[in-house]
DSSP file (Angstrom, degrees, kcal/mol; ACC not computed):
  #  RESIDUE AA STRUCTURE BP1 BP2  ACC     N-H-->O    O-->H-N    N-H-->O    O-->H-N    TCO  KAPPA ALPHA  PHI   PSI    X-CA   Y-CA   Z-CA
    1    1 A M              0   0    0      0, 0.0     2,-0.2     0, 0.0    45,-0.0   0.000 360.0 360.0 360.0 131.2   16.2  133.3   34.0
    2    2 A Y        -     0   0    0     43,-0.1    43,-0.3     1,-0.1     2,-0.2  -0.491 360.0-127.7 -83.0 151.2   14.8  131.5   37.0
    3    3 A K  E     -a   45   0A   0     41,-3.0    43,-2.8    -2,-0.2    44,-1.8  -0.598   5.8-136.8 -97.7 157.9   14.5  133.1   40.5
    4    4 A F  E     -a   47   0A   0     -2,-0.2    18,-1.0    42,-0.2     2,-0.4  -0.970  27.4-173.0-109.9 120.9   15.7  131.9   43.8
    5    5 A V  E     -ab  48  22A   0     42,-2.8    44,-2.9    -2,-0.5     2,-0.5  -0.920  13.2-153.3-121.3 142.5   13.1  132.4   46.5
    6    6 A V  E     -ab  49  23A   0     16,-2.2    18,-3.3    -2,-0.4     2,-0.7  -0.965   1.6-163.2-115.1 128.3   13.4  131.8   50.3
    7    7 A V  E     +ab  50  24A   0     42,-3.4    44,-2.5    -2,-0.5     2,-0.3  -0.945  38.0 137.2-108.9 111.6   10.3  130.9   52.4
    8    8 A T  E     - b   0  25A   0     16,-1.8    18,-2.5    -2,-0.7    20,-0.1  -0.884  52.5 -82.0-148.8 177.9   11.3  131.6   56.0
    9    9 A D    >>  -     0   0    0     -2,-0.3     4,-1.5    16,-0.2     3,-0.9  -0.397  47.1-103.0 -84.3 163.1   10.3  133.0   59.4
   10   10 A P  T 34 S+     0   0    0      0, 0.0    -1,-0.1     0, 0.0    15,-0.0   0.715 116.0  60.7 -59.3 -22.0   10.5  136.8   60.3
   11   11 A D  T 34 S+     0   0    0      1,-0.2     4,-0.2     2,-0.1    -3,-0.0   0.843 114.0  31.5 -75.6 -33.6   13.6  136.3   62.4
   12   12 A T  T X> S+     0   0    0     -3,-0.9     4,-1.1     1,-0.1     3,-0.6   0.600  97.8  86.8 -98.6 -15.1   15.8  135.0   59.5
   13   13 A A  H 3X S+     0   0    0     -4,-1.5     4,-2.2     1,-0.2     3,-0.4   0.878  81.6  57.5 -56.5 -44.1   14.2  136.9   56.6
   14   14 A P  H 3> S+     0   0    0      0, 0.0     4,-2.3     0, 0.0    -1,-0.2   0.854 102.3  55.6 -59.2 -33.2   16.3  140.1   57.0
   15   15 A G  H <> S+     0   0    0     -3,-0.6     4,-0.9     2,-0.2    -2,-0.2   0.896 110.3  45.2 -64.2 -40.4   19.6  138.2   56.5
   16   16 A F  H  <>S+     0   0    0     -4,-1.1     5,-2.1    -3,-0.4     4,-0.3   0.853 110.0  54.7 -72.2 -35.2   18.4  136.8   53.2
   17   17 A R  H ><5S+     0   0    0     -4,-2.2     3,-1.7     1,-0.2    -2,-0.2   0.915 104.2  54.8 -64.0 -41.6   17.1  140.1   52.1
   18   18 A L  H 3<5S+     0   0    0     -4,-2.3    -1,-0.2     1,-0.3    -2,-0.2   0.800 103.7  55.9 -59.8 -26.9   20.6  141.6   52.7
   19   19 A A  T 3<5S-     0   0    0     -4,-0.9    -1,-0.3    -5,-0.2    -2,-0.2   0.563 122.1-110.2 -83.5  -6.9   22.0  139.0   50.4
   20   20 A G  T < 5 +     0   0    0     -3,-1.7     2,-0.3    -4,-0.3    -3,-0.2   0.699  69.7 142.5  90.2  20.4   19.6  140.2   47.7
   21   21 A V      < -     0   0    0     -5,-2.1     2,-0.4   -18,-0.0    -1,-0.3  -0.721  59.1-110.5 -95.3 145.4   17.4  137.1   47.6
   22   22 A E  E     -b    5   0A   0    -18,-1.0   -16,-2.2    -2,-0.3     2,-0.4  -0.625  41.8-159.9 -73.1 128.7   13.6  137.4   47.2
   23   23 A V  E     -b    6   0A   0     -2,-0.4     2,-0.6   -18,-0.2   -16,-0.2  -0.938  20.9-161.6-119.4 133.6   12.1  136.4   50.5
   24   24 A M  E     -b    7   0A   0    -18,-3.3   -16,-1.8    -2,-0.4     2,-0.7  -0.954  21.7-156.0-107.7 106.9    8.6  135.3   51.3
   25   25 A E  E     +b    8   0A   0     -2,-0.6   -16,-0.2   -18,-0.2   -18,-0.1  -0.747  18.0 173.0 -87.6 115.1    8.2  135.9   55.1
   26   26 A V        -     0   0    0    -18,-2.5     6,-0.1    -2,-0.7    -2,-0.0  -0.981  28.0-147.0-126.0 139.4    5.6  133.7   56.8
   27   27 A P  S    S+     0   0    0      0, 0.0   -18,-0.1     0, 0.0    -1,-0.1   0.632  77.3  26.5 -79.4 -14.4    5.0  133.5   60.6
   28   28 A S  S  > S-     0   0    0    -20,-0.1     4,-1.7     1,-0.1     5,-0.1  -0.978  75.1-113.6-150.3 157.8    4.0  129.9   60.8
   29   29 A P  H  > S+     0   0    0      0, 0.0     4,-2.5     0, 0.0     5,-0.1   0.830 115.9  58.0 -60.8 -31.4    4.4  126.5   59.1
   30   30 A E  H  > S+     0   0    0      1,-0.2     4,-1.4     2,-0.2     5,-0.1   0.937 105.9  47.9 -65.6 -44.0    0.6  126.5   58.3
   31   31 A E  H  > S+     0   0    0      2,-0.2     4,-1.5     1,-0.2    -1,-0.2   0.867 110.3  52.5 -63.3 -36.4    1.1  129.7   56.3
   32   32 A A  H  X S+     0   0    0     -4,-1.7     4,-2.6     1,-0.2     3,-0.3   0.925 105.6  54.6 -60.3 -46.3    4.1  128.2   54.5
   33   33 A G  H  < S+     0   0    0     -4,-2.5    -1,-0.2     1,-0.2    -2,-0.2   0.790 109.1  48.0 -62.8 -28.3    2.1  125.2   53.6
   34   34 A K  H  < S+     0   0    0     -4,-1.4     4,-0.4    -5,-0.1    -1,-0.2   0.784 113.9  47.8 -75.5 -32.4   -0.5  127.6   52.0
   35   35 A L  H >X S+     0   0    0     -4,-1.5     4,-1.6    -3,-0.3     3,-0.6   0.847  97.5  68.2 -78.9 -37.6    2.2  129.6   50.1
   36   36 A L  H 3X S+     0   0    0     -4,-2.6     4,-2.5     1,-0.2     5,-0.2   0.823  90.9  59.1 -60.0 -37.5    4.1  126.7   48.6
   37   37 A P  H 3> S+     0   0    0      0, 0.0     4,-1.0     0, 0.0    -1,-0.2   0.904 108.0  47.1 -59.9 -38.5    1.5  125.4   46.2
   38   38 A A  H <4 S+     0   0    0     -3,-0.6     4,-0.4    -4,-0.4     3,-0.4   0.898 112.6  49.4 -67.6 -40.1    1.4  128.8   44.4
   39   39 A L  H >< S+     0   0    0     -4,-1.6     3,-1.0     1,-0.2    -1,-0.2   0.859 106.5  55.8 -67.1 -35.5    5.3  129.0   44.3
   40   40 A L  H 3< S+     0   0    0     -4,-2.5    -1,-0.2     1,-0.2    -2,-0.2   0.771 108.3  49.6 -68.4 -23.5    5.5  125.4   42.9
   41   41 A N  T 3< S+     0   0    0     -4,-1.0     2,-0.4    -3,-0.4    -1,-0.2   0.483  84.5 107.7 -94.6  -1.4    3.2  126.5   40.0
   42   42 A K    X   -     0   0    0     -3,-1.0     3,-0.8    -4,-0.4    -3,-0.0  -0.604  60.8-149.6 -78.6 132.5    5.1  129.6   39.1
   43   43 A D  T 3  S+     0   0    0     -2,-0.4    -1,-0.1     1,-0.2    -4,-0.0   0.732  91.4  55.2 -70.4 -24.4    7.1  129.4   35.7
   44   44 A D  T 3  S+     0   0    0    -42,-0.1   -41,-3.0     2,-0.0     2,-0.5   0.428  84.0  95.6 -96.7   4.7    9.9  131.8   36.8
   45   45 A T  E <   +a    3   0A   0     -3,-0.8   -41,-0.2   -43,-0.3     3,-0.1  -0.805  37.1 166.5 -98.9 128.7   10.9  130.1   40.0
   46   46 A G  E     +     0   0A   0    -43,-2.8    27,-2.6    -2,-0.5     2,-0.4   0.807  68.0  22.7-107.7 -39.8   14.0  127.7   39.8
   47   47 A I  E     -ac   4  73A   0    -44,-1.8   -42,-2.8    25,-0.3     2,-0.5  -0.995  57.8-169.6-133.5 134.9   14.9  127.1   43.5
   48   48 A I  E     -ac   5  74A   0     25,-3.0    27,-2.7    -2,-0.4     2,-0.5  -0.988   8.0-160.9-122.1 121.9   12.9  127.5   46.6
   49   49 A A  E     -ac   6  75A   0    -44,-2.9   -42,-3.4    -2,-0.5     2,-0.4  -0.905  14.9-165.9-101.9 128.8   14.7  127.4   49.9
   50   50 A V  E     -ac   7  76A   0     25,-2.9    27,-2.4    -2,-0.5   -42,-0.2  -0.935  29.7 -99.3-121.6 136.8   12.3  126.6   52.8
   51   51 A N  E >>  - c   0  77A   0    -44,-2.5     4,-2.0    -2,-0.4     3,-0.6  -0.254  35.3-128.3 -48.3 129.5   12.8  126.9   56.5
   52   52 A E  H 3> S+     0   0    0     25,-2.9     4,-1.7     1,-0.3    -1,-0.1   0.838 107.1  54.4 -52.5 -42.3   13.6  123.4   57.8
   53   53 A E  H 3> S+     0   0    0     24,-0.2     4,-0.6     1,-0.2    -1,-0.3   0.852 108.1  50.5 -62.7 -39.5   10.9  123.5   60.5
   54   54 A Y  H X4 S+     0   0    0     -3,-0.6     3,-0.9     1,-0.2     4,-0.3   0.893 106.3  55.5 -67.5 -40.7    8.3  124.4   57.8
   55   55 A M  H >< S+     0   0    0     -4,-2.0     3,-1.1     1,-0.2    -2,-0.2   0.866 103.7  54.3 -58.0 -39.5    9.4  121.5   55.6
   56   56 A Q  H 3< S+     0   0    0     -4,-1.7    -1,-0.2     1,-0.2    -2,-0.2   0.674 105.1  53.6 -73.5 -14.6    8.9  119.0   58.4
   57   57 A T  T << S+     0   0    0     -3,-0.9    -1,-0.2    -4,-0.6    -2,-0.2   0.381  80.1 118.1 -99.4   3.3    5.3  120.1   59.0
   58   58 A L    <   -     0   0    0     -3,-1.1   -28,-0.1    -4,-0.3    -3,-0.0  -0.423  68.3-111.3 -68.9 143.2    4.1  119.8   55.3
   59   59 A D     >  -     0   0    0     -2,-0.1     4,-2.1     1,-0.1     5,-0.1  -0.169  29.3-103.0 -69.5 168.3    1.4  117.3   54.7
   60   60 A E  H  > S+     0   0    0      1,-0.2     4,-2.5     2,-0.2     5,-0.2   0.899 118.7  54.9 -65.2 -42.8    1.9  114.1   52.8
   61   61 A K  H  > S+     0   0    0      1,-0.2     4,-2.0     2,-0.2    -1,-0.2   0.901 110.2  45.4 -55.7 -46.2    0.3  115.3   49.6
   62   62 A M  H  > S+     0   0    0      2,-0.2     4,-2.0     1,-0.2    -1,-0.2   0.866 110.5  53.1 -66.3 -37.9    2.5  118.3   49.5
   63   63 A T  H  X S+     0   0    0     -4,-2.1     4,-2.2     2,-0.2    -2,-0.2   0.916 109.4  50.2 -63.4 -41.8    5.7  116.3   50.2
   64   64 A E  H  X S+     0   0    0     -4,-2.5     4,-1.9     1,-0.2    -2,-0.2   0.911 109.8  50.7 -59.8 -43.7    4.8  114.0   47.3
   65   65 A K  H  X S+     0   0    0     -4,-2.0     4,-1.1     1,-0.2    -1,-0.2   0.890 111.0  47.9 -63.5 -39.3    4.3  116.9   45.0
   66   66 A I  H  < S+     0   0    0     -4,-2.0    -1,-0.2     1,-0.2     8,-0.2   0.881 110.9  51.3 -68.2 -39.6    7.6  118.4   46.0
   67   67 A E  H  < S+     0   0    0     -4,-2.2    -2,-0.2     1,-0.2    -1,-0.2   0.815 111.9  46.7 -69.6 -30.0    9.3  115.0   45.5
   68   68 A K  H  < S+     0   0    0     -4,-1.9     2,-0.3    -5,-0.1    -1,-0.2   0.652  92.7  98.0 -87.2 -16.2    7.8  114.6   42.0
   69   69 A S     <  -     0   0    0     -4,-1.1     5,-0.2    -3,-0.2    27,-0.0  -0.558  47.1-175.0 -76.9 130.9    8.7  118.1   40.9
   70   70 A Y        +     0   0    0      1,-0.4    -1,-0.2    -2,-0.3     3,-0.1   0.694  68.9  61.3 -94.3 -21.3   11.8  118.6   38.8
   71   71 A R  S    S+     0   0    0      1,-0.3    -1,-0.4   -31,-0.1     2,-0.1  -0.910  94.3  33.7-152.5 127.3   11.5  122.4   38.8
   72   72 A P  S    S-     0   0    0      0, 0.0     2,-0.4     0, 0.0   -25,-0.3   0.463  84.6-142.1 -81.8 156.2   11.5  124.3   41.1
   73   73 A I  E     -c   47   0A   0    -27,-2.6   -25,-3.0    -2,-0.1     2,-0.5  -0.755  12.2-147.5 -84.1 133.8   14.0  122.4   43.3
   74   74 A I  E     -c   48   0A   0     -2,-0.4   -25,-0.2    -8,-0.2   -27,-0.0  -0.898  19.2-179.8-103.5 123.7   13.0  122.7   47.0
   75   75 A I  E     -c   49   0A   0    -27,-2.7   -25,-2.9    -2,-0.5     2,-0.3  -0.978  23.2-126.7-126.3 139.9   15.8  122.8   49.5
   76   76 A P  E     -c   50   0A   0      0, 0.0   -25,-0.2     0, 0.0   -27,-0.0  -0.637  16.8-152.5 -83.5 143.5   15.6  123.0   53.3
   77   77 A I  E     -c   51   0A   0    -27,-2.4   -25,-2.9    -2,-0.3   -24,-0.2  -0.943  30.0-100.6-114.0 138.9   17.5  125.6   55.1
   78   78 A P        +     0   0    0      0, 0.0     2,-0.3     0, 0.0     5,-0.1  -0.188  41.9 178.6 -57.5 144.5   18.6  125.0   58.8
   79   79 A A  B >   -D   82   0B   0      3,-0.5     3,-0.5     1,-0.1     2,-0.1  -0.859  48.3 -45.2-151.6 110.2   16.5  126.7   61.4
   80   80 A G  T 3  S-     0   0    0     -2,-0.3    -1,-0.1     1,-0.2   -28,-0.0  -0.347 100.9 -38.0  73.0-143.5   17.0  126.4   65.1
   81   81 A Q  T 3  S+     0   0    0     -2,-0.1    -1,-0.2    -3,-0.1     2,-0.2   0.687 104.0  98.7 -98.8 -20.3   17.8  123.0   66.7
   82   82 A K  B <   -D   79   0B   0     -3,-0.5    -3,-0.5     1,-0.0     2,-0.4  -0.486  59.6-157.5 -71.4 139.1   15.6  120.6   64.8
   83   83 A R        -     0   0    0     -2,-0.2     2,-0.3    -5,-0.1    -2,-0.0  -0.963   9.0-151.3-126.2 134.2   17.5  118.8   62.1
   84   84 A M        -     0   0    0     -2,-0.4     2,-1.7     1,-0.0     3,-0.2  -0.699  38.8-101.0 -93.6 146.8   16.3  117.2   58.9
   85   85 A D     >  +     0   0    0     -2,-0.3     4,-1.6     1,-0.2     5,-0.1  -0.553  45.8 178.7 -72.7  90.6   18.2  114.3   57.4
   86   86 A R  H  > S+     0   0    0     -2,-1.7     4,-2.7     1,-0.2     5,-0.2   0.816  72.1  59.3 -65.4 -36.1   20.0  116.4   54.8
   87   87 A T  H  > S+     0   0    0      1,-0.2     4,-2.6     2,-0.2    -1,-0.2   0.960 109.2  42.6 -62.4 -50.7   22.0  113.4   53.4
   88   88 A S  H  > S+     0   0    0      1,-0.2     4,-2.0     2,-0.2    -1,-0.2   0.861 113.5  53.2 -67.2 -32.0   18.9  111.4   52.5
   89   89 A Y  H  X S+     0   0    0     -4,-1.6     4,-2.2     2,-0.2    -1,-0.2   0.937 110.8  45.7 -67.4 -43.1   17.2  114.5   51.1
   90   90 A I  H  X S+     0   0    0     -4,-2.7     4,-2.5     1,-0.2    -2,-0.2   0.899 111.4  54.1 -67.8 -38.5   20.2  115.3   48.8
   91   91 A E  H  X S+     0   0    0     -4,-2.6     4,-2.5    -5,-0.2    11,-0.3   0.888 107.8  49.6 -61.2 -38.9   20.3  111.6   47.8
   92   92 A G  H  X S+     0   0    0     -4,-2.0     4,-2.4     2,-0.2    -2,-0.2   0.908 109.8  51.3 -65.4 -42.8   16.6  111.8   46.8
   93   93 A L  H  X S+     0   0    0     -4,-2.2     4,-2.4     1,-0.2    -2,-0.2   0.945 113.1  45.4 -59.1 -48.2   17.3  114.9   44.8
   94   94 A L  H  X S+     0   0    0     -4,-2.5     4,-2.9     1,-0.2     6,-0.5   0.917 110.5  52.3 -65.2 -42.1   20.1  113.2   42.9
   95   95 A R  H  X S+     0   0    0     -4,-2.5     4,-1.7     1,-0.2    -1,-0.2   0.898 112.5  46.3 -62.5 -39.3   18.0  110.0   42.4
   96   96 A R  H  < S+     0   0    0     -4,-2.4    -1,-0.2     2,-0.2    -2,-0.2   0.901 115.6  47.4 -67.2 -41.0   15.2  112.1   40.8
   97   97 A A  H  < S+     0   0    0     -4,-2.4    -2,-0.2    -5,-0.2    -3,-0.2   0.892 129.3  17.8 -68.9 -43.1   17.6  114.1   38.7
   98   98 A I  H  < S-     0   0    0     -4,-2.9    -3,-0.2     2,-0.3    -2,-0.2   0.476  96.6-121.8-113.7  -3.7   19.7  111.3   37.3
   99   99 A G  S  < S+     0   0    0     -4,-1.7     2,-0.4    -5,-0.4    -4,-0.2   0.689  79.5  98.2  75.2  18.4   17.5  108.3   37.8
  100  100 A Y  S    S-     0   0    0     -6,-0.5     2,-0.6    -5,-0.1    -2,-0.3  -0.997  75.2-118.1-138.7 143.1   20.1  106.4   39.9
  101  101 A N        -     0   0    0     -2,-0.4     2,-0.5    -3,-0.1    -9,-0.1  -0.717  28.8-171.4 -85.6 120.7   20.6  106.1   43.6
  102  102 A I        -     0   0    0     -2,-0.6     2,-0.5   -11,-0.3    -7,-0.1  -0.956  14.1-144.1-110.5 125.4   23.9  107.6   44.8
  103  103 A V        -     0   0    0     -2,-0.5     2,-0.4   -12,-0.0   -15,-0.1  -0.822  11.3-152.4 -91.3 124.1   24.8  106.9   48.5
  104  104 A L        -     0   0    0     -2,-0.5     2,-0.4   -17,-0.1   -13,-0.1  -0.779  14.2-171.9 -94.8 138.9   26.6  109.8   50.1
  105  105 A R              0   0    0     -2,-0.4    -2,-0.0     1,-0.1     0, 0.0  -0.950 360.0 360.0-131.0 152.7   29.0  109.0   53.0
  106  106 A K              0   0    0     -2,-0.4    -1,-0.1     0, 0.0    -2,-0.0   0.463 360.0 360.0 -84.9 360.0   30.8  111.1   55.5
């Protein structure tokens, strides 16, 4: 059985712990960038939810690795006021999973 892991900041970590999720608490985007490669290579991890601000600061090499990975699935979680284009991210996940581009509309 695969694990669900959350990589987030110290302010939001307690809420995820209360929900019973494994939490990797990191104080900065740089620390998250160091932690993610190890998590991507673990065989028991199925989904990694990453603080949205941390996702936006990943370097191009790490972003490519995440996009090419079929497991674990990396999903952004909202954090603060910065917003990632979730629709295009979900479309990318679907395209990788089924090999076809699906356009999501509101």
